[in-house]
C-alpha positions as CSV (number, residue, x, y, z in Angstrom):
1,M,0.0,0.0,0.0
2,S,1.2,3.4,-0.7
3,A,1.4,6.0,2.0
4,A,-0.2,9.0,0.5
5,P,1.1,12.4,1.8
6,G,-1.1,14.0,4.4
7,A,-1.3,16.0,7.6
8,G,-0.8,13.2,10.1
9,E,2.1,11.0,11.2
10,G,1.4,8.4,8.6
11,P,-1.4,6.0,7.8
12,L,-3.4,4.3,10.5
13,R,-2.9,0.6,9.7
14,V,-5.2,-2.3,10.7
15,E,-4.7,-6.0,9.9
16,R,-7.3,-8.6,10.6
17,W,-8.0,-12.2,9.6
18,L,-11.6,-12.8,8.6
19,A,-13.4,-16.2,8.4
20,A,-14.7,-15.5,4.9
21,P,-13.2,-15.8,1.4
22,P,-11.9,-12.6,-0.3
23,E,-14.8,-12.7,-2.7
24,R,-17.3,-12.3,0.2
25,V,-15.2,-9.6,2.0
26,Y,-14.9,-7.7,-1.3
27,A,-18.7,-7.8,-1.8
28,Y,-19.2,-6.1,1.6
29,L,-17.0,-3.2,0.3
30,T,-18.7,-2.9,-3.0
31,D,-22.4,-3.6,-2.6
32,A,-24.6,-1.1,-0.8
33,A,-26.9,-3.7,0.7
34,L,-24.0,-5.6,2.2
35,W,-22.3,-2.4,3.4
36,R,-25.4,-1.4,5.3
37,R,-25.3,-4.8,7.1
38,W,-21.7,-4.2,8.1
39,Q,-21.6,-0.5,8.9
40,G,-24.0,2.3,9.2
41,T,-27.8,2.7,8.8
42,D,-27.7,3.2,5.0
43,A,-25.3,3.3,2.1
44,E,-25.3,4.5,-1.5
45,L,-22.5,3.5,-3.8
46,E,-21.5,2.6,-7.3
47,A,-18.3,0.5,-7.1
48,R,-16.5,1.9,-10.1
49,P,-13.4,4.2,-10.1
50,G,-14.5,7.8,-9.7
51,R,-18.0,7.0,-8.5
52,E,-19.5,8.2,-5.3
53,L,-19.7,6.3,-2.0
54,R,-22.0,7.6,0.8
55,V,-22.4,6.0,4.2
56,F,-25.0,7.2,6.8
57,L,-24.2,6.4,10.4
58,G,-27.5,7.3,12.1
59,G,-28.9,10.7,12.8
60,G,-30.4,11.0,9.4
61,R,-28.7,11.8,6.1
62,D,-26.6,14.6,7.7
63,A,-24.4,12.1,9.7
64,G,-22.0,9.9,7.9
65,A,-19.2,10.0,5.3
66,R,-18.8,10.4,1.6
67,G,-16.1,9.7,-0.9
68,H,-15.2,8.3,-4.2
69,F,-13.8,5.0,-5.3
70,V,-10.2,5.3,-6.5
71,E,-9.3,1.7,-7.3
72,L,-11.1,-1.6,-7.4
73,V,-9.3,-4.9,-8.1
74,P,-12.0,-7.7,-7.8
75,H,-11.5,-9.8,-4.6
76,A,-8.1,-8.2,-3.9
77,R,-8.1,-4.4,-3.4
78,V,-10.5,-1.5,-2.8
79,S,-9.4,2.1,-2.2
80,F,-11.7,5.1,-1.7
81,T,-11.6,8.6,-0.3
82,W,-13.4,9.3,2.9
83,E,-14.7,12.6,4.2
84,W,-17.0,13.1,7.2
85,V,-20.3,14.9,6.6
86,N,-20.8,17.4,9.5
87,P,-17.5,16.4,11.3
88,P,-16.8,17.2,14.9
89,P,-15.0,20.6,15.4
90,A,-11.6,19.0,15.7
91,L,-11.9,17.5,12.2
92,A,-13.6,20.5,10.5
93,G,-11.8,21.5,7.4
94,L,-9.8,18.2,7.2
95,G,-10.9,17.3,3.7
96,P,-10.9,13.8,2.3
97,T,-8.7,11.1,3.6
98,L,-7.7,7.9,1.7
99,V,-8.7,4.3,2.7
100,E,-6.9,1.5,1.1
101,V,-8.0,-2.1,1.7
102,E,-6.1,-5.2,0.5
103,L,-7.5,-8.7,0.7
104,E,-5.3,-11.8,0.7
105,P,-6.5,-15.4,0.8
106,R,-5.1,-16.9,4.0
107,D,-5.8,-20.0,6.1
108,G,-9.3,-20.6,4.6
109,G,-10.3,-17.0,5.1
110,T,-9.0,-13.5,4.3
111,L,-6.2,-11.4,5.6
112,L,-7.5,-7.8,5.4
113,R,-5.0,-5.0,5.5
114,L,-6.4,-1.5,5.8
115,A,-4.4,1.7,5.6
116,H,-6.2,5.0,6.3
117,S,-4.0,8.0,5.3
118,Q,-4.1,11.8,5.2
119,L,-5.5,11.8,8.7
120,P,-4.9,14.7,11.1
121,P,-2.1,14.3,13.8
122,I,-2.9,11.8,16.5
123,G,-3.5,14.5,19.1
124,A,-6.3,16.0,17.0
125,R,-7.9,12.5,16.5
126,C,-7.9,11.6,20.1
127,T,-9.3,14.6,21.9
128,P,-12.7,14.4,23.6
129,R,-14.0,17.0,21.1
130,A,-13.1,14.7,18.1
131,G,-15.0,11.8,19.6
132,R,-14.7,8.6,17.6
133,A,-13.4,10.3,14.5
134,T,-11.2,7.6,13.1
């Protein structure tokens, strides 16, 4: 994964093994109905480079995130921009960040590697005002 330049100390990285094949995990990242089951209260997306992604996290259509798909490699990689809609004050003006997800078949499931870059410095992300911003 490339580390895109940004305001923070570097990408936030998460690695998890999931008990599902890469095809199933990829579907959750590219299908609105499955995304809703995984995260949020609603989702609108068209999984094609340059197309919009919108995720609603409760509180109506004014609470959530939006972005655009950057890259899609079936069953292997998804990247998209991510920008909070009505962010907490500590994140106001941040602009879009970049989420890169890689999927690798491993031990009968999927090794998911996620990098979230262009984030604000850690101190800004972890203040009580920022809440659960990342």
